[in-house]
C-alpha positions in Angstrom: 63.9 -28.4 -41.8 61.4 -25.5 -41.9 59.8 -24.2 -45.1 61.4 -21.2 -46.8 58.8 -18.7 -45.7 59.2 -19.7 -42.1 63.0 -19.5 -42.3 62.7 -16.0 -44.0 60.4 -14.7 -41.3 62.6 -16.2 -38.6 65.7 -14.7 -40.1 64.0 -11.3 -40.1 62.9 -11.6 -36.5 66.2 -13.0 -35.2 68.3 -10.4 -37.1 66.0 -7.6 -35.8 66.5 -8.7 -32.2 70.2 -9.2 -32.6 70.8 -5.9 -34.4 68.7 -4.1 -31.8 70.6 -5.6 -28.8 74.1 -5.5 -30.4 73.8 -1.9 -31.7 72.5 -0.9 -28.3 75.3 -2.6 -26.4 78.1 -1.5 -28.6 76.9 2.1 -28.8 76.5 2.1 -25.0 80.1 0.9 -24.6 81.3 3.5 -27.1 79.2 6.5 -25.8 78.3 5.6 -22.3 74.8 5.9 -20.8 74.1 9.4 -22.1 71.5 11.3 -24.1 73.8 11.0 -27.1 73.7 7.2 -26.8 69.9 7.2 -26.8 69.9 9.5 -29.8 72.5 7.4 -31.8 71.2 3.9 -30.9 68.2 4.0 -33.3 70.4 5.1 -36.2 72.9 2.3 -35.5 70.0 -0.2 -35.4 68.5 1.1 -38.7 71.9 0.6 -40.4 72.7 -2.8 -38.7 69.4 -4.6 -39.3 69.4 -4.8 -43.1 73.1 -5.6 -43.1 72.5 -8.4 -40.6 69.5 -9.7 -42.6 71.5 -9.8 -45.8 74.4 -11.5 -44.2 72.2 -14.3 -42.8 71.0 -15.1 -46.2 74.5 -16.3 -47.0 75.9 -17.2 -43.6 72.8 -19.1 -42.4 73.0 -22.0 -44.9 76.8 -22.2 -44.2 76.1 -22.4 -40.5 73.6 -25.2 -41.0 76.1 -27.1 -43.2 78.8 -26.7 -40.5 76.4 -27.9 -37.8 75.5 -30.9 -39.9 79.1 -31.8 -40.4 79.9 -31.5 -36.7 76.9 -33.5 -35.6 77.5 -36.2 -38.2 81.1 -36.5 -37.1 80.2 -36.7 -33.4 77.4 -39.3 -34.1 79.9 -41.6 -35.8 82.1 -41.5 -32.8 79.4 -42.2 -30.2 
């Protein structure tokens, strides 16, 4: 397990990349490849990134617990 500072920086980087790509993809689907899409994408990203980061603070530990349960269950079988 990584130290808390590394996890925090990783969460910031991962959520930034995911918010950037997902806001771009979803706004492209909604608006099509237009000038309006290019104008709206940065706004969507600026809204999405802090939300994604805050959510990972709660969802991340839950995901690690679920992964641990799954892996411990599969290692007992094999």
